[in-house]
C-alpha positions in Angstrom: -42.0 81.9 61.6 -43.2 79.8 58.7 -42.3 76.5 60.2 -44.0 73.3 59.2 -45.2 71.2 62.2 -43.1 68.1 62.9 -44.6 65.0 61.4 -46.9 66.9 59.1 -47.0 67.5 55.3 -48.4 70.8 54.1 -48.3 73.3 51.2 -49.3 76.1 53.6 -46.3 77.4 55.7 -48.3 79.9 57.8 -47.1 78.7 61.2 -45.4 80.1 64.2 -43.2 77.6 66.2 -42.3 77.8 69.9 -39.9 75.3 71.5 -40.3 75.0 75.2 -38.2 73.5 78.0 -38.5 73.5 81.7 -36.1 71.2 83.4 -36.9 67.7 82.0 -40.2 68.9 80.4 -39.8 69.5 76.6 -42.4 70.4 74.0 -42.8 72.0 70.6 -45.9 73.9 69.7 -47.0 75.4 66.4 -49.7 78.1 66.2 -51.6 78.0 62.9 -54.4 79.8 61.1 -57.8 78.2 61.8 -58.2 77.2 58.2 -54.7 75.7 57.9 -54.5 72.4 55.9 -52.0 69.7 56.5 -51.8 65.9 56.7 -49.9 64.0 59.3 -47.0 61.7 58.2 -47.3 58.1 59.0 -45.2 57.0 62.0 -45.4 53.5 63.3 -44.1 54.4 66.7 -46.3 57.5 67.2 -47.9 57.6 70.7 -51.5 58.7 70.8 -51.3 60.0 74.3 -54.5 62.2 74.5 -57.8 61.9 72.6 -57.2 65.2 70.8 -53.8 64.0 69.7 -52.0 67.3 70.3 -54.4 69.2 67.9 -56.4 72.0 69.6 -58.2 75.1 68.6 -58.5 78.5 70.3 -60.6 81.5 69.5 -58.3 82.7 66.7 -56.0 79.9 65.9 -55.3 76.2 65.9 -52.3 74.6 67.7 -50.3 71.4 67.2 -48.3 70.3 70.2 -45.5 67.7 69.9 -44.5 66.2 73.2 -44.6 62.7 74.8 -45.7 64.2 78.2 -49.4 64.1 79.0 -49.2 66.8 81.7 -47.9 69.2 79.1 -50.7 68.3 76.7 -53.2 68.9 79.4 -51.7 72.2 80.3 -52.0 73.4 76.7 -55.6 72.3 76.6 -56.4 74.4 79.6 -55.4 77.6 77.7 -59.0 78.0 76.7 -58.7 75.5 73.8 -60.8 72.5 72.6 -60.5 69.8 70.1 -61.6 70.6 66.5 -62.0 66.9 65.7 -65.0 66.4 63.4 -66.0 63.3 65.4 -65.5 64.9 68.8 -67.8 67.9 68.8 -66.0 69.9 66.1 -68.4 69.5 63.2 -70.4 72.6 63.9 -67.3 74.7 64.2 -66.0 73.3 60.9 -69.2 74.3 59.2 -68.8 77.8 60.4 -65.2 78.0 59.6 -65.3 76.6 56.1 -68.9 77.4 55.1 -69.3 77.5 51.4 -65.7 76.6 50.8 -66.3 72.8 51.3 -65.5 71.9 47.6 -62.3 74.0 47.7 -61.2 72.5 51.0 -61.8 69.0 49.6 -59.9 69.7 46.5 -56.9 71.1 48.5 -56.9 68.1 50.8 -57.0 65.7 47.8 -54.0 67.6 46.3 -52.0 67.1 49.5 -52.6 63.3 49.3 -51.7 63.3 45.6 -48.5 65.2 46.3 -47.3 63.3 49.4 -49.0 59.9 49.6 -48.2 56.9 47.3 -49.6 54.1 49.4 -52.6 53.1 51.5 -51.1 53.6 55.0 -50.1 57.2 54.1 -53.6 57.9 52.8 -55.2 56.4 55.9 -53.1 58.5 58.2 -53.8 61.6 56.1 -57.6 61.1 56.2 -57.5 60.4 60.0 -55.4 63.5 60.7 -57.7 65.8 58.6 -60.6 64.7 60.8 -58.6 65.3 64.0 -57.6 68.7 62.5 -61.3 69.5 61.9 -61.1 69.7 58.1 -64.1 68.3 56.3 -62.6 66.7 53.2 -65.4 64.8 51.7 -63.8 62.7 49.0 -60.8 61.9 51.2 -63.1 60.7 53.9 -65.3 58.6 51.6 -62.3 56.8 50.3 -60.9 56.2 53.8 -64.2 55.0 55.1 -64.4 52.3 52.4 -60.8 51.2 52.1 -58.9 52.1 55.2 -58.0 49.9 58.1 -57.8 50.2 61.9 -58.5 53.5 63.6 -58.6 55.5 60.4 -61.6 53.7 59.0 -63.5 54.1 62.3 -62.9 57.8 62.3 -63.9 58.2 58.7 -67.0 56.1 59.0 -68.1 58.1 62.0 -67.6 61.4 60.3 -69.8 60.4 57.3 -72.7 60.6 59.6 -72.2 64.4 59.7 -71.4 64.7 55.9 -74.6 62.9 54.9 -75.7 62.6 51.3 -76.3 59.6 49.1 -72.6 59.0 48.5 -72.1 58.6 52.3 -75.1 56.3 52.5 -73.8 54.1 49.8 -70.3 53.8 51.3 -71.7 53.1 54.8 -74.1 50.5 53.4 -71.2 48.7 51.8 -69.1 48.9 54.9 -71.7 47.6 57.3 -72.9 44.8 55.1 -69.3 43.5 54.5 -68.6 40.5 56.8 -64.9 41.4 56.8 -65.5 44.8 58.3 -64.3 45.0 62.0 -67.2 44.9 64.5 -66.2 48.3 65.9 -66.4 49.9 62.5 -69.8 48.2 61.8 -71.0 49.8 65.0 -69.8 53.3 63.9 -71.3 52.7 60.4 -74.7 51.9 62.0 -74.5 55.0 64.1 -73.8 57.1 61.1 -76.6 55.6 59.1 -78.9 56.2 62.0 -77.8 59.9 62.0 -78.4 60.2 58.2 -81.7 58.3 58.4 -82.0 57.4 54.7 -84.5 54.6 54.0 -82.3 53.2 51.2 -79.9 51.9 53.9 -82.5 49.4 55.1 -81.4 46.3 53.1 -77.8 46.7 54.0 -78.6 47.2 57.7 -80.8 44.1 57.7 -78.1 42.1 55.9 -75.6 43.1 58.6 -78.0 42.2 61.4 -78.2 38.7 60.1 -74.4 38.1 60.7 -73.3 40.6 63.3 -72.4 39.0 66.6 -70.9 41.8 68.7 -73.8 43.1 70.9 -72.8 46.8 70.6 -72.8 46.6 66.8 -76.1 44.8 66.8 -77.7 47.4 69.1 -76.7 50.2 66.9 -77.8 48.4 63.8 -81.2 47.7 65.3 -81.4 51.3 66.4 -80.8 52.5 62.8 -83.4 50.1 61.5 -85.9 51.5 63.9 -85.0 55.0 63.1 -85.8 54.5 59.4 -88.7 52.2 60.3 -87.6 49.5 57.9 -90.5 47.0 58.5 -88.9 44.0 56.7 -86.4 43.9 59.6 -89.0 43.3 62.3 -89.0 39.4 62.2 -85.2 39.3 62.4 -85.1 41.7 65.3 -87.7 39.7 67.1 -85.8 36.5 66.5 -82.6 38.0 68.0 -84.6 39.2 70.9 -86.0 35.8 71.7 -82.6 34.2 71.6 -81.1 36.7 74.1 -81.2 36.4 77.9 -84.0 38.7 79.3 -81.5 40.8 81.2 -79.2 41.4 78.2 -78.6 45.1 77.7 -79.5 44.9 74.0 -83.0 43.9 74.7 -83.9 47.5 75.3 -82.8 48.4 71.8 -84.7 45.5 70.3 -87.9 46.4 72.1 -87.6 50.1 71.2 -87.0 49.2 67.5 -89.9 46.8 67.4 -92.2 49.4 68.9 -91.0 51.9 66.2 -91.9 49.3 63.6 -95.3 48.8 65.2 -94.7 45.0 65.1 -97.6 43.5 67.0 -96.2 39.9 67.0 -93.5 41.2 69.4 -95.9 42.1 72.2 -95.8 38.8 74.1 -92.0 38.7 74.0 -91.7 42.4 75.1 -94.2 41.8 77.8 -92.0 39.1 79.4 -89.2 41.7 79.8 -91.5 44.1 81.7 -91.3 44.3 85.5 -94.4 46.6 85.4 -96.4 45.7 82.3 -99.3 48.1 83.2 -97.9 51.6 83.0 -99.5 54.6 84.7 -98.6 58.2 84.6 -96.8 58.3 87.9 -94.5 55.4 86.8 -93.7 57.2 83.6 -92.8 60.5 85.4 -90.6 58.7 87.9 -88.8 56.7 85.2 -88.2 59.8 83.2 -86.4 61.4 86.1 -83.8 58.6 86.3 -83.2 57.5 82.8 -84.1 58.0 79.1 -87.8 57.0 79.0 -87.7 55.3 75.7 -85.2 52.7 76.9 -87.6 51.0 79.2 -89.3 47.8 77.7 -92.5 49.0 79.5 -92.6 52.0 77.2 -92.1 49.9 74.1 -95.0 47.8 75.2 -97.1 50.9 75.8 -96.2 52.3 72.4 -97.6 49.0 70.9 -100.7 48.4 73.0 -101.9 51.6 74.6 -105.0 53.5 73.3 -103.1 56.4 71.7 -104.9 59.2 69.9 -104.6 59.3 66.1 -101.3 60.7 64.8 -101.3 64.2 63.4 -98.3 66.2 62.0 -95.9 63.6 63.3 -97.1 63.4 66.9 -99.5 61.2 68.8 -100.7 61.6 72.4 -101.7 59.4 75.2 -103.4 60.4 78.5 -102.6 58.3 81.6 -104.1 58.4 85.1 -102.1 59.7 88.0 -102.5 59.7 91.7 -101.2 63.3 91.9 -98.4 64.8 93.9 -100.7 65.7 96.9 -103.8 64.0 98.4 -106.1 66.7 97.1 -104.6 67.1 93.7 -106.2 65.9 90.5 -103.8 65.4 87.7 -103.2 63.3 84.6 -100.0 62.6 82.6 -99.7 63.3 78.9 -97.3 61.1 77.0 -96.1 62.5 73.6 -94.5 60.3 70.9 -92.8 61.6 67.8 -94.0 59.3 65.0 -92.8 61.6 62.3 -89.7 61.6 60.2 -87.8 64.4 61.8 -86.9 65.8 65.2 -89.6 68.3 66.3 -89.5 71.2 68.7 -92.8 70.3 70.1 -92.0 70.3 73.8 -91.6 74.0 74.3 -94.3 76.8 74.6 -97.1 77.5 74.1 -98.2 74.1 75.4 -101.4 72.3 74.5 -105.1 72.5 75.3 -107.2 70.5 77.8 -110.7 69.4 77.1 -112.5 68.7 80.3 -116.1 67.5 80.1 -116.4 69.1 76.7 -114.9 72.5 77.7 -111.6 73.6 76.2 -108.9 75.2 78.4 -105.7 76.6 76.9 -102.6 75.7 78.7 -99.8 78.3 78.7 -97.0 76.4 80.4 -94.7 74.5 78.1 -94.7 70.7 78.0 -91.1 70.4 79.3 -89.7 72.9 81.8 -86.0 71.9 81.9 -84.9 73.6 78.7 -85.3 70.7 76.4 -87.8 71.3 73.7 -86.9 68.9 71.0 -88.5 65.5 70.7 -86.5 63.2 68.6 -87.9 60.7 66.1 -89.4 57.6 67.9 -88.9 59.3 71.3 -91.5 59.8 74.0 -91.8 62.3 76.8 -94.2 62.4 79.8 -95.7 65.6 81.2 -97.9 66.0 84.3 -101.0 68.2 83.9 -102.8 69.6 87.0 -106.6 69.5 86.8 -107.3 70.7 90.3 -108.6 74.1 89.2 -110.6 72.6 86.3 -112.5 69.8 88.1 -114.2 71.0 91.3 -116.8 68.4 91.9 -116.9 64.6 92.4 -118.2 62.0 90.0 -117.2 61.0 86.5 -115.2 63.4 84.3 -113.8 63.0 80.8 -110.5 64.6 79.9 -108.7 64.9 76.5 -105.4 66.7 75.6 -104.6 68.4 72.3 -101.2 69.5 71.2 -101.2 71.3 67.8 -103.5 69.2 65.6 -102.9 65.9 67.5 -105.5 64.8 70.1 -105.2 62.2 72.8 -107.4 59.4 73.8 -110.3 60.3 76.1 -109.6 59.5 79.7 -112.4 58.9 82.2 -111.6 60.0 85.8 -113.7 59.0 88.8 -113.3 61.8 91.3 -114.5 61.1 94.9 -117.8 62.8 95.9 -116.2 64.4 98.9 -113.6 66.6 97.2 -112.0 69.9 98.2 
């Protein structure tokens, strides 16, 4: 009892150690309270064998396993445990665990560094290990994000996307706009700024875009610029787009961002990327089944050029024609775009209203039927609407769709005279 895990510093000795051996297999494991705080000592020869680095959490405890055998680590993980790492799905659990104790936890973590660390490498490893341990130490993470090197900086930069706040935005902005920042860290900084979505990060993101060369970092920088709709960046994004090969993967990011910025001068360039420039409802539904709909350049072109209805409460709607799933079916496809500033649970029940030839019909089925109800900022979703029971005669018919206070364009359908 009361044993400190190997290679860790702590002021909290609440731990239970087990030493295990089975033939040539050897390991040491420490079971700890879930709110245990410690920082890992720096070891130049430490092997990072598994992504959770020996730190796992069960229902009532955390565990630190010391072994150089991957099968042993994997066996421990299978004991109904998961990683508490803040950047690997552990943030929500950390919020539950530490709740309103965040300031206290940060102060205790800082005390550990003050007590045990006298140089930068020690502080870097400490901040890194706190993230892996699932401990949200804000001031330690901010310092690491701006001044650390190698893996530690990437982990700390990534976790700031969860912390949020102006202090995180300011540090991330300085990191991404510094030409000496490693490209991988710039990518993580852009992703975190995208997550925080603070408009004040626009100038730093644009500055970074002008010198970033690594495609993955450029993609995420453009994504963040589109998320905050920083319009001064549009010419620079278009310029990069025109210099890239049409088949380059980053073109989808450029097209999406330019559509989010409503940058009409980009239309001819985006149009050249489209295999199917004229989008109908059936194409949208088919595309949505196989991939994220917003990644298609055709959708970016549609967002810029289609006759959308006027935005209302962060949503705008577009009705597209459809051939229907059966020969005697009449249907249209509604496309919904989130043009607001926050993710919206707009895709669930109760559904919208149809207006057919001036008569309103309330739809009771939800827009999306697969359990996903949230439409993220700048995202689009397509939804088939069956009109067979509402249109029973041939000729010209006019259809509109309303969801909340947003109303679509009016779509004119020509229904054959001979119609069952």
